[in-house]
N, C-alpha and C positions, 0 to 999 in steps of 0.2 A: 869628857868634854864639858858637861854641865858644871862640874866642880870647878874647872878652870875658869869658866865664864863668871861664876859667882865669886871666885877669888879675885878676878880682875875688877869686877864691879865693886867689891868691898874695898879693895886697895884704892880705887879711884875716889871713893867716898871718904876714906881716911886721910888720903894725901892729895888734896886738890891741886890742880896745876896752877902755877903762879907766873904765867908767862908775862903778864903785864905789871908785875910787882916792880917797885922802884928799887934799883940796886944802889944802896947808900954807901958807896965806897969813897965818898968825897970828904970824909972826916966830920961831917955835920951830924949832930944829934937831931932826931926828929922831935919836934915840939907840937903837941896837939893844940889847935886853936880853940879857944873858948868863945862861944857865940852868945849873943843876946838876939832876941827876935822881936819884931814889931810888924804891924800891918803897913804896907806901902800906902802913904796918904793920898796919892794921886790916882790910885787904881780904884775902880768901882768895886764895892763888896759884892761877892757872889750872892745870888738870891738863896741858894741852898747852903746849909752848913755842912762842913766836911764830916765824914763819918768817923774819922780817927784824928787824934791830935797830930800836929805837924811834927815830923822827925827832924832833929837837928843834923846838919851835915857833919860828917867825921872827916876832918881835914887836918893833916899835919904839915908842918913846914920843915924842910931840910935845906938849909942854905937859902937859895933863891928859888926853890922848887916847892910848889904846893902839891901834896899827895892826897888824892881822894881815896879813902880807905874802904869804902863799900859801895854797893850799887846806889846810884843817886839819880834824881831827875835832872833836866837841863837847868843850868843856872846862868845868869849874867853876872860876871865877876868884875868888880871895880876895885882898884887900888887907889886910895885917896891919901894925899899928903898935903898937909897945911891947907885943907879945905878945897883942894883942886884934884880932879880926877887925873891921875898920872898914867893909868893903864886900864884898859877895858877889853874884855873878850867874852865870848860865849863858851861855856863849858858844856859839852854834849854829854849825854848819859854814858857814853862809852869811854870818855876821857878819864884816865887815872892820874896823870900828872900834868901840871901847868908850869912851864919855865917862865919865871918873871924876868923882866929886863935887868941886866946887870947895873944899869944906870940908877936904879932905885936903891936908896940906902936910908938908914935911920928908922924911926918909928912910923908905921903906916897903918891906916885903917883899911881893913878888908871887908868888902860887902858882897854878899851873894843874894841875888834877887831871884825868887821863884814864885811866879804868879803874884799873889797879894802879900807875900811874906818877904821881909828884908832881914837877913842875918848879918850881924855886924860883929867883927872881932878886930883885934890889934895884933900886929906882928912887928918884929924888929929885924930889918935886913942889914 
């Protein structure tokens, strides 16, 4: 019984469940978004310094879907086209995919805001 338990535990660690993984059968290749980061100018700077450097989000684009590839904090997502916010939503820490509106097309700026940090990238829809 003990060996069976340890075998199950070992197999669970080697082959983690991927129930929330995005099934990319739509013919689109996943493209990882490259980010730049800056401090949000309107936010007051926290009095204490963070103990670790900020982690960049790992987000891929497949068609009109954004795929968050690892555990992440809550973000506010903005899609900006020609200087205007075309789409805005809150991305909770449990969200793995965000479906963007089909009405968006062309080159867009993607912004993720987390606290005092603004991550900016570009996508083509």
